[in-house]
N, C-alpha and C positions, 0 to 999 in steps of 0.2 A: 409109154413104151418101156418095158422092163429090160433086164440084162439079157435074158434069153432072146428077146426080139432083136436087140442090138447085135448079138452074136450072129444070128441068122442073117441079118442085113449085111454085116461085115463079110460073111462067107459068100453071099450072093453077089455083092459088088466085086469082091476079089475074083470070083470065077468069071464074071462078065468082063472085067478088065483084062484078065489073062487071055480070054478068047479073042478079044479085040486086039490085044497086044500081039498075039501070035499071028493073027491075020495081017497085021501091019508090019511084022518083022521086029517087034519090040522085044519079045521073049523067045528064046533065051539069048538071041544074038544082037538085040538092039543095043545102041549106045547107052552108056550109063545115064546120061541126062534124060533120055526118054523114059527109062525105068523110074527115075525120080519124079518125072512129071506125072506119071500114072499114080504113083504112091501118094504124091501130094494131093491129087484130086480125090483119092480114096479117103485120106485123112480129113480133108475139108468137108466132104459129104457127111462123114460120121460125126464130125463136130457139130454140124447143123442139126442133125437128127437128135443127138444127145442133148443139145441146148433146148430143143422143143420138148423133149421128154422131161427134163428137170423143171422147166417152166410150168408145165402142166401139173406136175406133182405138187409144187409149191402153191399153185392157185387152188387146188382142191383139198388142201390139208385142213381138217376141221378143228376149229378152236372156239370154245364157248365164251360167252361174254364175260362171265365171272368165274375165276378159278376158286374153288372151294375144296377144303379137305374132306375126306370121307367122314361120315357121321361116326362119332365115338360113342361110348357108353355114358358120357357125361353131358348134361345140359346145365347152363349157368344162369343165375338170376340175381337181380338186385332188389333191395327193399328200400323205398324212398323215405320211410319214416325214421330210419336209424341214423344216429349221429354219434360217432363217425360211421359213415356208410361202408358196406362190405359187398363183395361179390361172392356168392355161394356156388358150389357145384353139387348137382344132384346126380347120383349114380342111378341110371335108368334100370339097372339090373337089380340092385339091392334096395333102392330108394333111400340110401343113406345120404345125409347132407353134411358137407364140410365147407370150411371157409377157404377161398382162393386168395382174396386180397381184402385188406381193410385200410381205409384212408387214415392218415394221421389225425385229420379233423375234417368236418364238413360232410354233408349228405352226398348220396350218390344215387341217381335215379335212372340213368340210361348208360349203356356201355356197348362197346363192340371190340372185337379183336381184328387185327389186320388179317385179311384173308390169306395172304401169302407169307406173313411173318407172325404166326400166332403168339409169339412171345411178347408182342406189342399190344398193350391194353389201352384203349381210349375210353374215357367216360366223361359224364357231365352231371351237374346238379341242375334240375329244372328251375331252381330259383337263383341261378347264377348265369353269367353271360360268357363263361369260359369252357373250353374243351381241354381236358388234361390227358396226359399220356405217361405211362410207366412201362418199364421194360424188365422182363424176367432174365436175370443173369445167374444161371446155374443154381444158386441157393438163396437168392434174395431179389426183391424188387428195387428198382432204382427210385430215386426221389421223383415226386410228381413234377412235371413241367407243363406249362401252358403252351399248347400248340395252336390255339385259335381263341380270339376274343371278339365277341360280337357286340353289336350296338344294344341288343336287348337279350332277354333270357333265351338260352338254348334248351329246347325241350327234349330233343331226341337226336341221336347220331347213328349213322350207318355208312358202310362202304358200298360203293356202286361204280358202274362203268361211267367214265367221264363222257358226256354227250359229244358226239362228233357231227360235223356238218359236211355235206358233200359226199365224197366217196367213202363208204363204210370201211373201217379198219378191221382186220381179222381179230385183233386182241386189243380192245380199248384199254387205256390206262385207268387203273383204279384210283378213285379219289374219295375224299371224305365229304359226305352230305350231312346237313344238319337242318333242324326246323326251328321256327318260331311260331307261336300260336297264341291266340287270344280267347280260346274257348268257343263261345257261340259265334264269334266273328271270323272263324276259320284261321288261316295262317299261311305261311310260305315255307317252301323247302328250297334250300340253296345247296350248291356245291362249291368247293374251293378250287379256283384255278389261278395260278400265278400269285398265290397269297391274297386273292381277292374273292369276295362272295359273288356268285353268279346265280340269279334266280332260275330255278329249275321248274317249279310247279307251284301254282297258287291254289289253295284249298278254300272253298266257299261254303263248307258245311260245318256243323258243330264238330270240333276237333280239338284234341288236347296236344297234338303234335307228334303222335306216334306213327312211324312208317317203317317199311322194310322193302328190300328187293329180293326176288327169287333168283335162282341160278341163271335164268335167261335175261335178267336185267329188268323184269317187269316190276312196276311200283305198286305197293299195297299200302293202305291206310287203315287205321282203326279209329273208331269214334271217341275212345277214351273212357273217362270215368263217368259215363252216363249209363242209365239203365232204362230200357234195354240198350244194348250196344251192337255195333256191326263192324265187320271187316269188309273193306272195299278193294277191288282191283281196278287200277286205272288203265283203261283201254282207249287209245286215241284221244287222251285228254279227258275222257268221261268216266265217272265213277260207276262201277257195277258192283252190286252187293253180292259178296261171296258167302257170307254167313252172318246170322243174327243170334244173339245170346241174351239170356235173361239176367246176366251179371255184367259188370264193367269189363271192357277189353282194353288193356293198356299196352305195354310193350309186347312185341311178338317177333318171331322169326319164321321165315318160309324156307323149308328145306325138304327135299326128297318127296314132293307131293303132299306135304303136311304143313300145317301151321300150328306152332306152339305159342300159346299166349298166356299172359298173366291177367288176373281178374281184379287187381287193385285191392285184394284181400290177402289171403294166405294160400292161394291155389294157383296151379299151373294146369292148363288143359292142352290137349293135342287134337286137332281137327284133321281128319283124313279127307283130302279134297276129292278123292275118287269115289268115296262111299258116303260122305257126309257124316260119318260117325265121329263122336266126340268122346274122349277118355280123359279122366282126371288123373294126372300122374304125381301131383303133390297137393296135399291138403293139410295145412298146419296153421290155422288162424290164430292159435294161442301164441305161437312163436313169431309169426311173420304178419305184419300189418303194412298195407300199401305195397304189396309186391308189384313192382313197377316195370320190370323189363326181363326178357329172357333171350338167350343167344347160345349158339354153338361156338366152339373155339376153332377158328380157321374156316 
């Protein structure tokens, strides 16, 4: 019920009360207490209807599972072979490449930005068991800090909606997911809750640990550095092949109906899920070896 409806309701009730009041001698000669009684009744009825109106508006307010920033003209990528590792930014308009961040030491194979605070950068080295974080402060990055330490190697990381049980919540809390993988033996995806790892999904196919979520919170996997390679969508716990490629498919991101993926060489491709068309947006094997992850900022 909108404002105009409430005003119409108010006028109707007021006219009705006035007629009833005049018939009973309340208006204009009724005692003051009788006038107050009718006005109190009117206010009470309006309060009930306004309460129903506000409740209905809150219940129907649409909120998506994952808040993401609009796509920018930059896509970011990591190269696992470099030491120290860096995160690069590719201008999708000019195809120019520049460096966003370089570690003091150590490799960098997977990364993600916080969806709601894009100044926060999280990353991991697939041959280490730690997840690191740095923060951009106006003109510099803060020192690396360890935000998670696992019992074995952390292969990939991503933010996603924390699973809920029972009544769905309109806006699930975002939390950090990470994977461990053994290659041919599959692996596991965990999320962090109350500073503890919680098993989210067990993978039972050949898998290097790469995964991502789309805007609706759907889980996708890639088979990794195998040839040919595939991208899967998890539906009801079951893997469904979305796309197969004659090169490796390592880290990837799903955004705006498209999948941007790295080929474990020097290239980045984009797959249009609506048409099935694939375009190569970066190809520089002389400069980049083992291109391992791609992402958008926010």
